CHARMM internal coordinates of N, CA and C (Angstrom, degrees):
IC EDIT
DIST 1 N 1 CA 1.4510
DIST 1 CA 1 C 1.5266
ANGL 1 N 1 CA 1 C 109.48
DIST 1 C 2 N 1.3121
ANGL 1 CA 1 C 2 N 117.41
DIHE 1 N 1 CA 1 C 2 N 126.49
DIST 2 N 2 CA 1.4636
ANGL 1 C 2 N 2 CA 118.98
DIHE 1 CA 1 C 2 N 2 CA -179.92
DIST 2 CA 2 C 1.5261
ANGL 2 N 2 CA 2 C 112.41
DIHE 1 C 2 N 2 CA 2 C -70.48
DIST 2 C 3 N 1.3057
ANGL 2 CA 2 C 3 N 114.33
DIHE 2 N 2 CA 2 C 3 N 147.77
DIST 3 N 3 CA 1.4620
ANGL 2 C 3 N 3 CA 121.69
DIHE 2 CA 2 C 3 N 3 CA 172.69
DIST 3 CA 3 C 1.5164
ANGL 3 N 3 CA 3 C 106.90
DIHE 2 C 3 N 3 CA 3 C -119.71
DIST 3 C 4 N 1.3324
ANGL 3 CA 3 C 4 N 116.01
DIHE 3 N 3 CA 3 C 4 N 129.73
DIST 4 N 4 CA 1.4602
ANGL 3 C 4 N 4 CA 121.56
DIHE 3 CA 3 C 4 N 4 CA -179.69
DIST 4 CA 4 C 1.5223
ANGL 4 N 4 CA 4 C 107.78
DIHE 3 C 4 N 4 CA 4 C -120.36
DIST 4 C 5 N 1.3222
ANGL 4 CA 4 C 5 N 115.68
DIHE 4 N 4 CA 4 C 5 N 136.06
DIST 5 N 5 CA 1.4536
ANGL 4 C 5 N 5 CA 121.81
DIHE 4 CA 4 C 5 N 5 CA 179.93
DIST 5 CA 5 C 1.5258
ANGL 5 N 5 CA 5 C 109.70
DIHE 4 C 5 N 5 CA 5 C -110.72
DIST 5 C 6 N 1.3205
ANGL 5 CA 5 C 6 N 116.28
DIHE 5 N 5 CA 5 C 6 N 134.64
DIST 6 N 6 CA 1.4606
ANGL 5 C 6 N 6 CA 122.83
DIHE 5 CA 5 C 6 N 6 CA 175.18
DIST 6 CA 6 C 1.5275
ANGL 6 N 6 CA 6 C 106.05
DIHE 5 C 6 N 6 CA 6 C -102.09
DIST 6 C 7 N 1.3523
ANGL 6 CA 6 C 7 N 114.87
DIHE 6 N 6 CA 6 C 7 N 114.49
DIST 7 N 7 CA 1.4610
ANGL 6 C 7 N 7 CA 120.65
DIHE 6 CA 6 C 7 N 7 CA -169.41
DIST 7 CA 7 C 1.5319
ANGL 7 N 7 CA 7 C 109.72
DIHE 6 C 7 N 7 CA 7 C -131.46
DIST 7 C 8 N 1.3240
ANGL 7 CA 7 C 8 N 116.08
DIHE 7 N 7 CA 7 C 8 N 134.29
DIST 8 N 8 CA 1.4681
ANGL 7 C 8 N 8 CA 120.69
DIHE 7 CA 7 C 8 N 8 CA 176.85
DIST 8 CA 8 C 1.5195
ANGL 8 N 8 CA 8 C 109.73
DIHE 7 C 8 N 8 CA 8 C -71.16
DIST 8 C 9 N 1.3362
ANGL 8 CA 8 C 9 N 114.46
DIHE 8 N 8 CA 8 C 9 N 139.94
DIST 9 N 9 CA 1.4669
ANGL 8 C 9 N 9 CA 120.48
DIHE 8 CA 8 C 9 N 9 CA 172.97
DIST 9 CA 9 C 1.5248
ANGL 9 N 9 CA 9 C 106.88
DIHE 8 C 9 N 9 CA 9 C -140.84
DIST 9 C 10 N 1.3174
ANGL 9 CA 9 C 10 N 115.70
DIHE 9 N 9 CA 9 C 10 N 102.30
DIST 10 N 10 CA 1.4591
ANGL 9 C 10 N 10 CA 120.42
DIHE 9 CA 9 C 10 N 10 CA -173.84
DIST 10 CA 10 C 1.5208
ANGL 10 N 10 CA 10 C 109.54
DIHE 9 C 10 N 10 CA 10 C 65.75
DIST 10 C 11 N 1.3221
ANGL 10 CA 10 C 11 N 116.91
DIHE 10 N 10 CA 10 C 11 N -126.81
DIST 11 N 11 CA 1.4643
ANGL 10 C 11 N 11 CA 120.14
DIHE 10 CA 10 C 11 N 11 CA 179.46
DIST 11 CA 11 C 1.5301
ANGL 11 N 11 CA 11 C 111.87
DIHE 10 C 11 N 11 CA 11 C -99.78
DIST 11 C 12 N 1.3170
ANGL 11 CA 11 C 12 N 117.70
DIHE 11 N 11 CA 11 C 12 N 15.24
DIST 12 N 12 CA 1.4698
ANGL 11 C 12 N 12 CA 122.95
DIHE 11 CA 11 C 12 N 12 CA -179.92
DIST 12 CA 12 C 1.5240
ANGL 12 N 12 CA 12 C 109.46
DIHE 11 C 12 N 12 CA 12 C -122.20
DIST 12 C 13 N 1.3299
ANGL 12 CA 12 C 13 N 116.56
DIHE 12 N 12 CA 12 C 13 N 171.24
DIST 13 N 13 CA 1.4644
ANGL 12 C 13 N 13 CA 123.10
DIHE 12 CA 12 C 13 N 13 CA 179.30
DIST 13 CA 13 C 1.5182
ANGL 13 N 13 CA 13 C 109.81
DIHE 12 C 13 N 13 CA 13 C -125.15
DIST 13 C 14 N 1.3349
ANGL 13 CA 13 C 14 N 116.71
DIHE 13 N 13 CA 13 C 14 N 130.32
DIST 14 N 14 CA 1.4594
ANGL 13 C 14 N 14 CA 122.14
DIHE 13 CA 13 C 14 N 14 CA 176.51
DIST 14 CA 14 C 1.5204
ANGL 14 N 14 CA 14 C 110.33
DIHE 13 C 14 N 14 CA 14 C -101.15
DIST 14 C 15 N 1.3238
ANGL 14 CA 14 C 15 N 115.59
DIHE 14 N 14 CA 14 C 15 N 142.55
DIST 15 N 15 CA 1.4587
ANGL 14 C 15 N 15 CA 122.18
DIHE 14 CA 14 C 15 N 15 CA 166.76
DIST 15 CA 15 C 1.5234
ANGL 15 N 15 CA 15 C 104.71
DIHE 14 C 15 N 15 CA 15 C -106.29
DIST 15 C 16 N 1.3370
ANGL 15 CA 15 C 16 N 117.18
DIHE 15 N 15 CA 15 C 16 N 119.54
DIST 16 N 16 CA 1.4576
ANGL 15 C 16 N 16 CA 121.51
DIHE 15 CA 15 C 16 N 16 CA -170.69
DIST 16 CA 16 C 1.5234
ANGL 16 N 16 CA 16 C 110.33
DIHE 15 C 16 N 16 CA 16 C -133.13
DIST 16 C 17 N 1.3212
ANGL 16 CA 16 C 17 N 115.85
DIHE 16 N 16 CA 16 C 17 N 130.14
DIST 17 N 17 CA 1.4623
ANGL 16 C 17 N 17 CA 120.90
DIHE 16 CA 16 C 17 N 17 CA 175.07
DIST 17 CA 17 C 1.5217
ANGL 17 N 17 CA 17 C 107.66
DIHE 16 C 17 N 17 CA 17 C -68.05
DIST 17 C 18 N 1.3431
ANGL 17 CA 17 C 18 N 116.70
DIHE 17 N 17 CA 17 C 18 N 136.34
DIST 18 N 18 CA 1.4612
ANGL 17 C 18 N 18 CA 119.84
DIHE 17 CA 17 C 18 N 18 CA -179.95
DIST 18 CA 18 C 1.5186
ANGL 18 N 18 CA 18 C 109.43
DIHE 17 C 18 N 18 CA 18 C -58.32
DIST 18 C 19 N 1.3251
ANGL 18 CA 18 C 19 N 116.05
DIHE 18 N 18 CA 18 C 19 N 128.19
DIST 19 N 19 CA 1.4632
ANGL 18 C 19 N 19 CA 123.95
DIHE 18 CA 18 C 19 N 19 CA -178.56
DIST 19 CA 19 C 1.5257
ANGL 19 N 19 CA 19 C 111.24
DIHE 18 C 19 N 19 CA 19 C 56.38
DIST 19 C 20 N 1.3334
ANGL 19 CA 19 C 20 N 115.67
DIHE 19 N 19 CA 19 C 20 N 34.60
DIST 20 N 20 CA 1.4617
ANGL 19 C 20 N 20 CA 119.84
DIHE 19 CA 19 C 20 N 20 CA -178.46
DIST 20 CA 20 C 1.5129
ANGL 20 N 20 CA 20 C 112.04
DIHE 19 C 20 N 20 CA 20 C -147.52
DIST 20 C 21 N 1.3166
ANGL 20 CA 20 C 21 N 114.32
DIHE 20 N 20 CA 20 C 21 N -154.45
DIST 21 N 21 CA 1.4519
ANGL 20 C 21 N 21 CA 121.91
DIHE 20 CA 20 C 21 N 21 CA -174.37
DIST 21 CA 21 C 1.5240
ANGL 21 N 21 CA 21 C 113.20
DIHE 20 C 21 N 21 CA 21 C -85.30
DIST 21 C 22 N 1.3173
ANGL 21 CA 21 C 22 N 114.44
DIHE 21 N 21 CA 21 C 22 N 159.40
DIST 22 N 22 CA 1.4565
ANGL 21 C 22 N 22 CA 121.44
DIHE 21 CA 21 C 22 N 22 CA 171.92
DIST 22 CA 22 C 1.5179
ANGL 22 N 22 CA 22 C 107.98
DIHE 21 C 22 N 22 CA 22 C -75.17
DIST 22 C 23 N 1.3317
ANGL 22 CA 22 C 23 N 116.46
DIHE 22 N 22 CA 22 C 23 N 126.95
DIST 23 N 23 CA 1.4651
ANGL 22 C 23 N 23 CA 121.93
DIHE 22 CA 22 C 23 N 23 CA 177.89
DIST 23 CA 23 C 1.5115
ANGL 23 N 23 CA 23 C 109.86
DIHE 22 C 23 N 23 CA 23 C -73.98
DIST 23 C 24 N 1.3377
ANGL 23 CA 23 C 24 N 115.49
DIHE 23 N 23 CA 23 C 24 N -42.05
DIST 24 N 24 CA 1.4553
ANGL 23 C 24 N 24 CA 120.57
DIHE 23 CA 23 C 24 N 24 CA -179.54
DIST 24 CA 24 C 1.5120
ANGL 24 N 24 CA 24 C 111.17
DIHE 23 C 24 N 24 CA 24 C -173.07
DIST 24 C 25 N 1.3313
ANGL 24 CA 24 C 25 N 115.19
DIHE 24 N 24 CA 24 C 25 N 164.92
DIST 25 N 25 CA 1.4594
ANGL 24 C 25 N 25 CA 122.92
DIHE 24 CA 24 C 25 N 25 CA 177.35
DIST 25 CA 25 C 1.5197
ANGL 25 N 25 CA 25 C 107.54
DIHE 24 C 25 N 25 CA 25 C -120.62
DIST 25 C 26 N 1.3344
ANGL 25 CA 25 C 26 N 116.87
DIHE 25 N 25 CA 25 C 26 N 133.11
DIST 26 N 26 CA 1.4572
ANGL 25 C 26 N 26 CA 122.04
DIHE 25 CA 25 C 26 N 26 CA -170.22
DIST 26 CA 26 C 1.5215
ANGL 26 N 26 CA 26 C 111.32
DIHE 25 C 26 N 26 CA 26 C -130.92
DIST 26 C 27 N 1.3100
ANGL 26 CA 26 C 27 N 115.53
DIHE 26 N 26 CA 26 C 27 N 159.47
DIST 27 N 27 CA 1.4589
ANGL 26 C 27 N 27 CA 122.59
DIHE 26 CA 26 C 27 N 27 CA -178.44
DIST 27 CA 27 C 1.5205
ANGL 27 N 27 CA 27 C 111.88
DIHE 26 C 27 N 27 CA 27 C -73.06
DIST 27 C 28 N 1.3388
ANGL 27 CA 27 C 28 N 117.43
DIHE 27 N 27 CA 27 C 28 N -37.69
DIST 28 N 28 CA 1.4638
ANGL 27 C 28 N 28 CA 120.94
DIHE 27 CA 27 C 28 N 28 CA -176.69
DIST 28 CA 28 C 1.5219
ANGL 28 N 28 CA 28 C 111.40
DIHE 27 C 28 N 28 CA 28 C -122.99
DIST 28 C 29 N 1.3230
ANGL 28 CA 28 C 29 N 115.10
DIHE 28 N 28 CA 28 C 29 N 157.16
DIST 29 N 29 CA 1.4580
ANGL 28 C 29 N 29 CA 121.42
DIHE 28 CA 28 C 29 N 29 CA 175.77
DIST 29 CA 29 C 1.5280
ANGL 29 N 29 CA 29 C 109.81
DIHE 28 C 29 N 29 CA 29 C -62.89
DIST 29 C 30 N 1.3097
ANGL 29 CA 29 C 30 N 116.84
DIHE 29 N 29 CA 29 C 30 N -41.28
DIST 30 N 30 CA 1.4654
ANGL 29 C 30 N 30 CA 121.72
DIHE 29 CA 29 C 30 N 30 CA -179.55
DIST 30 CA 30 C 1.5337
ANGL 30 N 30 CA 30 C 111.14
DIHE 29 C 30 N 30 CA 30 C -59.02
DIST 30 C 31 N 1.3084
ANGL 30 CA 30 C 31 N 116.71
DIHE 30 N 30 CA 30 C 31 N -45.54
DIST 31 N 31 CA 1.4651
ANGL 30 C 31 N 31 CA 121.04
DIHE 30 CA 30 C 31 N 31 CA 179.50
DIST 31 CA 31 C 1.5334
ANGL 31 N 31 CA 31 C 110.63
DIHE 30 C 31 N 31 CA 31 C -63.97
DIST 31 C 32 N 1.3262
ANGL 31 CA 31 C 32 N 116.89
DIHE 31 N 31 CA 31 C 32 N -42.34
DIST 32 N 32 CA 1.4636
ANGL 31 C 32 N 32 CA 120.95
DIHE 31 CA 31 C 32 N 32 CA 179.12
DIST 32 CA 32 C 1.5225
ANGL 32 N 32 CA 32 C 111.00
DIHE 31 C 32 N 32 CA 32 C -63.43
DIST 32 C 33 N 1.3295
ANGL 32 CA 32 C 33 N 118.05
DIHE 32 N 32 CA 32 C 33 N -41.73
DIST 33 N 33 CA 1.4657
ANGL 32 C 33 N 33 CA 121.68
DIHE 32 CA 32 C 33 N 33 CA 177.70
DIST 33 CA 33 C 1.5290
ANGL 33 N 33 CA 33 C 111.01
DIHE 32 C 33 N 33 CA 33 C -62.66
DIST 33 C 34 N 1.3198
ANGL 33 CA 33 C 34 N 116.39
DIHE 33 N 33 CA 33 C 34 N -45.53
DIST 34 N 34 CA 1.4680
ANGL 33 C 34 N 34 CA 121.25
DIHE 33 CA 33 C 34 N 34 CA -179.43
DIST 34 CA 34 C 1.5364
ANGL 34 N 34 CA 34 C 110.74
DIHE 33 C 34 N 34 CA 34 C -60.29
DIST 34 C 35 N 1.3284
ANGL 34 CA 34 C 35 N 116.61
DIHE 34 N 34 CA 34 C 35 N -45.99
DIST 35 N 35 CA 1.4623
ANGL 34 C 35 N 35 CA 120.55
DIHE 34 CA 34 C 35 N 35 CA -178.95
DIST 35 CA 35 C 1.5281
ANGL 35 N 35 CA 35 C 111.35
DIHE 34 C 35 N 35 CA 35 C -69.61
DIST 35 C 36 N 1.3286
ANGL 35 CA 35 C 36 N 117.14
DIHE 35 N 35 CA 35 C 36 N -36.31
DIST 36 N 36 CA 1.4671
ANGL 35 C 36 N 36 CA 120.84
DIHE 35 CA 35 C 36 N 36 CA 177.36
DIST 36 CA 36 C 1.5267
ANGL 36 N 36 CA 36 C 110.57
DIHE 35 C 36 N 36 CA 36 C -63.70
DIST 36 C 37 N 1.3268
ANGL 36 CA 36 C 37 N 117.26
DIHE 36 N 36 CA 36 C 37 N -44.00
DIST 37 N 37 CA 1.4678
ANGL 36 C 37 N 37 CA 120.86
DIHE 36 CA 36 C 37 N 37 CA 178.87
DIST 37 CA 37 C 1.5244
ANGL 37 N 37 CA 37 C 111.08
DIHE 36 C 37 N 37 CA 37 C -64.65
DIST 37 C 38 N 1.3123
ANGL 37 CA 37 C 38 N 117.25
DIHE 37 N 37 CA 37 C 38 N -39.46
DIST 38 N 38 CA 1.4572
ANGL 37 C 38 N 38 CA 121.48
DIHE 37 CA 37 C 38 N 38 CA 177.62
DIST 38 CA 38 C 1.5256
ANGL 38 N 38 CA 38 C 110.06
DIHE 37 C 38 N 38 CA 38 C -62.47
DIST 38 C 39 N 1.3302
ANGL 38 CA 38 C 39 N 117.32
DIHE 38 N 38 CA 38 C 39 N -44.93
DIST 39 N 39 CA 1.4628
ANGL 38 C 39 N 39 CA 121.88
DIHE 38 CA 38 C 39 N 39 CA 179.79
DIST 39 CA 39 C 1.5269
ANGL 39 N 39 CA 39 C 110.96
DIHE 38 C 39 N 39 CA 39 C -61.73
DIST 39 C 40 N 1.3333
ANGL 39 CA 39 C 40 N 116.11
DIHE 39 N 39 CA 39 C 40 N -44.20
DIST 40 N 40 CA 1.4658
ANGL 39 C 40 N 40 CA 120.56
DIHE 39 CA 39 C 40 N 40 CA 179.92
DIST 40 CA 40 C 1.5283
ANGL 40 N 40 CA 40 C 110.48
DIHE 39 C 40 N 40 CA 40 C -62.36
DIST 40 C 41 N 1.3295
ANGL 40 CA 40 C 41 N 117.53
DIHE 40 N 40 CA 40 C 41 N -44.43
DIST 41 N 41 CA 1.4630
ANGL 40 C 41 N 41 CA 120.72
DIHE 40 CA 40 C 41 N 41 CA 178.25
DIST 41 CA 41 C 1.5207
ANGL 41 N 41 CA 41 C 111.57
DIHE 40 C 41 N 41 CA 41 C -59.75
DIST 41 C 42 N 1.3235
ANGL 41 CA 41 C 42 N 116.95
DIHE 41 N 41 CA 41 C 42 N -40.92
DIST 42 N 42 CA 1.4625
ANGL 41 C 42 N 42 CA 121.34
DIHE 41 CA 41 C 42 N 42 CA -179.19
DIST 42 CA 42 C 1.5301
ANGL 42 N 42 CA 42 C 112.36
DIHE 41 C 42 N 42 CA 42 C -71.20
DIST 42 C 43 N 1.3194
ANGL 42 CA 42 C 43 N 116.65
DIHE 42 N 42 CA 42 C 43 N -15.54
DIST 43 N 43 CA 1.4609
ANGL 42 C 43 N 43 CA 121.26
DIHE 42 CA 42 C 43 N 43 CA -178.51
DIST 43 CA 43 C 1.5199
ANGL 43 N 43 CA 43 C 112.61
DIHE 42 C 43 N 43 CA 43 C -113.45
DIST 43 C 44 N 1.3148
ANGL 43 CA 43 C 44 N 116.83
DIHE 43 N 43 CA 43 C 44 N 30.90
DIST 44 N 44 CA 1.4564
ANGL 43 C 44 N 44 CA 121.79
DIHE 43 CA 43 C 44 N 44 CA 170.78
DIST 44 CA 44 C 1.5064
ANGL 44 N 44 CA 44 C 117.18
DIHE 43 C 44 N 44 CA 44 C 91.73
DIST 44 C 45 N 1.3250
ANGL 44 CA 44 C 45 N 118.43
DIHE 44 N 44 CA 44 C 45 N 7.26
DIST 45 N 45 CA 1.4605
ANGL 44 C 45 N 45 CA 120.83
DIHE 44 CA 44 C 45 N 45 CA 179.07
DIST 45 CA 45 C 1.5151
ANGL 45 N 45 CA 45 C 111.58
DIHE 44 C 45 N 45 CA 45 C 91.65
DIST 45 C 46 N 1.3064
ANGL 45 CA 45 C 46 N 115.85
DIHE 45 N 45 CA 45 C 46 N 159.81
DIST 46 N 46 CA 1.4567
ANGL 45 C 46 N 46 CA 121.98
DIHE 45 CA 45 C 46 N 46 CA -179.09
DIST 46 CA 46 C 1.5105
ANGL 46 N 46 CA 46 C 109.94
DIHE 45 C 46 N 46 CA 46 C 165.03
DIST 46 C 47 N 1.3159
ANGL 46 CA 46 C 47 N 116.66
DIHE 46 N 46 CA 46 C 47 N -146.35
DIST 47 N 47 CA 1.4586
ANGL 46 C 47 N 47 CA 120.59
DIHE 46 CA 46 C 47 N 47 CA -178.34
DIST 47 CA 47 C 1.5205
ANGL 47 N 47 CA 47 C 110.99
DIHE 46 C 47 N 47 CA 47 C -131.38
DIST 47 C 48 N 1.3285
ANGL 47 CA 47 C 48 N 114.94
DIHE 47 N 47 CA 47 C 48 N 147.61
DIST 48 N 48 CA 1.4598
ANGL 47 C 48 N 48 CA 122.73
DIHE 47 CA 47 C 48 N 48 CA 174.33
DIST 48 CA 48 C 1.5237
ANGL 48 N 48 CA 48 C 106.95
DIHE 47 C 48 N 48 CA 48 C -117.32
DIST 48 C 49 N 1.3292
ANGL 48 CA 48 C 49 N 115.89
DIHE 48 N 48 CA 48 C 49 N 124.95
DIST 49 N 49 CA 1.4579
ANGL 48 C 49 N 49 CA 121.84
DIHE 48 CA 48 C 49 N 49 CA 178.94
DIST 49 CA 49 C 1.5218
ANGL 49 N 49 CA 49 C 108.72
DIHE 48 C 49 N 49 CA 49 C -111.91
DIST 49 C 50 N 1.3275
ANGL 49 CA 49 C 50 N 116.03
DIHE 49 N 49 CA 49 C 50 N 124.29
DIST 50 N 50 CA 1.4564
ANGL 49 C 50 N 50 CA 121.04
DIHE 49 CA 49 C 50 N 50 CA 178.35
DIST 50 CA 50 C 1.5180
ANGL 50 N 50 CA 50 C 108.75
DIHE 49 C 50 N 50 CA 50 C -102.28
DIST 50 C 51 N 1.3272
ANGL 50 CA 50 C 51 N 115.84
DIHE 50 N 50 CA 50 C 51 N 124.06
DIST 51 N 51 CA 1.4557
ANGL 50 C 51 N 51 CA 121.88
DIHE 50 CA 50 C 51 N 51 CA -178.22
DIST 51 CA 51 C 1.5198
ANGL 51 N 51 CA 51 C 110.61
DIHE 50 C 51 N 51 CA 51 C -92.31
DIST 51 C 52 N 1.3103
ANGL 51 CA 51 C 52 N 115.71
DIHE 51 N 51 CA 51 C 52 N 160.56
DIST 52 N 52 CA 1.4568
ANGL 51 C 52 N 52 CA 121.68
DIHE 51 CA 51 C 52 N 52 CA 173.69
DIST 52 CA 52 C 1.5291
ANGL 52 N 52 CA 52 C 108.49
DIHE 51 C 52 N 52 CA 52 C -67.03
DIST 52 C 53 N 1.2950
ANGL 52 CA 52 C 53 N 116.82
DIHE 52 N 52 CA 52 C 53 N 163.03
DIST 53 N 53 CA 1.4618
ANGL 52 C 53 N 53 CA 122.78
DIHE 52 CA 52 C 53 N 53 CA -179.15
DIST 53 CA 53 C 1.5313
ANGL 53 N 53 CA 53 C 109.78
DIHE 52 C 53 N 53 CA 53 C -79.92
DIST 53 C 54 N 1.3430
ANGL 53 CA 53 C 54 N 115.89
DIHE 53 N 53 CA 53 C 54 N 64.26
DIST 54 N 54 CA 1.4660
ANGL 53 C 54 N 54 CA 121.70
DIHE 53 CA 53 C 54 N 54 CA -176.00
DIST 54 CA 54 C 1.5209
ANGL 54 N 54 CA 54 C 111.97
DIHE 53 C 54 N 54 CA 54 C -130.59
DIST 54 C 55 N 1.3281
ANGL 54 CA 54 C 55 N 119.00
DIHE 54 N 54 CA 54 C 55 N 11.81
DIST 55 N 55 CA 1.4539
ANGL 54 C 55 N 55 CA 121.60
DIHE 54 CA 54 C 55 N 55 CA 179.95
DIST 55 CA 55 C 1.5141
ANGL 55 N 55 CA 55 C 112.83
DIHE 54 C 55 N 55 CA 55 C 95.62
DIST 55 C 56 N 1.3249
ANGL 55 CA 55 C 56 N 115.49
DIHE 55 N 55 CA 55 C 56 N -172.80
DIST 56 N 56 CA 1.4715
ANGL 55 C 56 N 56 CA 122.28
DIHE 55 CA 55 C 56 N 56 CA -170.05
DIST 56 CA 56 C 1.5180
ANGL 56 N 56 CA 56 C 114.48
DIHE 55 C 56 N 56 CA 56 C -59.78
DIST 56 C 57 N 1.3193
ANGL 56 CA 56 C 57 N 118.61
DIHE 56 N 56 CA 56 C 57 N -36.34
DIST 57 N 57 CA 1.4601
ANGL 56 C 57 N 57 CA 120.41
DIHE 56 CA 56 C 57 N 57 CA -175.63
DIST 57 CA 57 C 1.5287
ANGL 57 N 57 CA 57 C 112.09
DIHE 56 C 57 N 57 CA 57 C -102.47
DIST 57 C 58 N 1.3220
ANGL 57 CA 57 C 58 N 115.99
DIHE 57 N 57 CA 57 C 58 N 28.68
DIST 58 N 58 CA 1.4591
ANGL 57 C 58 N 58 CA 120.76
DIHE 57 CA 57 C 58 N 58 CA -179.05
DIST 58 CA 58 C 1.5271
ANGL 58 N 58 CA 58 C 111.09
DIHE 57 C 58 N 58 CA 58 C -76.07
DIST 58 C 59 N 1.2945
ANGL 58 CA 58 C 59 N 114.50
DIHE 58 N 58 CA 58 C 59 N 162.55
DIST 59 N 59 CA 1.4672
ANGL 58 C 59 N 59 CA 121.06
DIHE 58 CA 58 C 59 N 59 CA 178.60
DIST 59 CA 59 C 1.5401
ANGL 59 N 59 CA 59 C 110.20
DIHE 58 C 59 N 59 CA 59 C -71.61
DIST 59 C 60 N 1.3226
ANGL 59 CA 59 C 60 N 114.67
DIHE 59 N 59 CA 59 C 60 N 150.83
DIST 60 N 60 CA 1.4604
ANGL 59 C 60 N 60 CA 120.36
DIHE 59 CA 59 C 60 N 60 CA 177.00
DIST 60 CA 60 C 1.5188
ANGL 60 N 60 CA 60 C 108.47
DIHE 59 C 60 N 60 CA 60 C -75.75
DIST 60 C 61 N 1.3336
ANGL 60 CA 60 C 61 N 115.57
DIHE 60 N 60 CA 60 C 61 N 129.49
DIST 61 N 61 CA 1.4535
ANGL 60 C 61 N 61 CA 121.51
DIHE 60 CA 60 C 61 N 61 CA 179.81
DIST 61 CA 61 C 1.5145
ANGL 61 N 61 CA 61 C 110.61
DIHE 60 C 61 N 61 CA 61 C -88.84
DIST 61 C 62 N 1.3506
ANGL 61 CA 61 C 62 N 116.64
DIHE 61 N 61 CA 61 C 62 N -38.75
DIST 62 N 62 CA 1.4639
ANGL 61 C 62 N 62 CA 119.29
DIHE 61 CA 61 C 62 N 62 CA 178.46
DIST 62 CA 62 C 1.5129
ANGL 62 N 62 CA 62 C 109.04
DIHE 61 C 62 N 62 CA 62 C -158.87
DIST 62 C 63 N 1.3238
ANGL 62 CA 62 C 63 N 115.79
DIHE 62 N 62 CA 62 C 63 N 158.10
DIST 63 N 63 CA 1.4627
ANGL 62 C 63 N 63 CA 122.02
DIHE 62 CA 62 C 63 N 63 CA 176.00
DIST 63 CA 63 C 1.5136
ANGL 63 N 63 CA 63 C 109.46
DIHE 62 C 63 N 63 CA 63 C -130.46
DIST 63 C 64 N 1.3280
ANGL 63 CA 63 C 64 N 115.67
DIHE 63 N 63 CA 63 C 64 N 143.96
DIST 64 N 64 CA 1.4655
ANGL 63 C 64 N 64 CA 121.81
DIHE 63 CA 63 C 64 N 64 CA 179.98
DIST 64 CA 64 C 1.5173
ANGL 64 N 64 CA 64 C 109.47
DIHE 63 C 64 N 64 CA 64 C -132.04
DIST 64 C 65 N 1.3252
ANGL 64 CA 64 C 65 N 116.96
DIHE 64 N 64 CA 64 C 65 N 125.59
DIST 65 N 65 CA 1.4708
ANGL 64 C 65 N 65 CA 120.99
DIHE 64 CA 64 C 65 N 65 CA 172.54
DIST 65 CA 65 C 1.5292
ANGL 65 N 65 CA 65 C 107.09
DIHE 64 C 65 N 65 CA 65 C -80.36
DIST 65 C 66 N 1.3297
ANGL 65 CA 65 C 66 N 115.52
DIHE 65 N 65 CA 65 C 66 N 135.19
DIST 66 N 66 CA 1.4546
ANGL 65 C 66 N 66 CA 120.89
DIHE 65 CA 65 C 66 N 66 CA -178.38
DIST 66 CA 66 C 1.5160
ANGL 66 N 66 CA 66 C 108.61
DIHE 65 C 66 N 66 CA 66 C -123.50
END
COOR INIT
IC SEED 1 N 1 CA 1 C
IC BUILD
């Protein structure tokens, strides 16, 4: 099951497969979460983890099974 992390990078948000590639970069956290969940659904289900706005190694704020 894929795991995708939504992580702030500067003033943008990345949706990134765990230990993999960035799916996309978005203007808002909401948009990044929506696209991450869509990607996970299209790839057989998994989890989306949204991090705090603290950069790549920030704490996870919430997780959603998709």
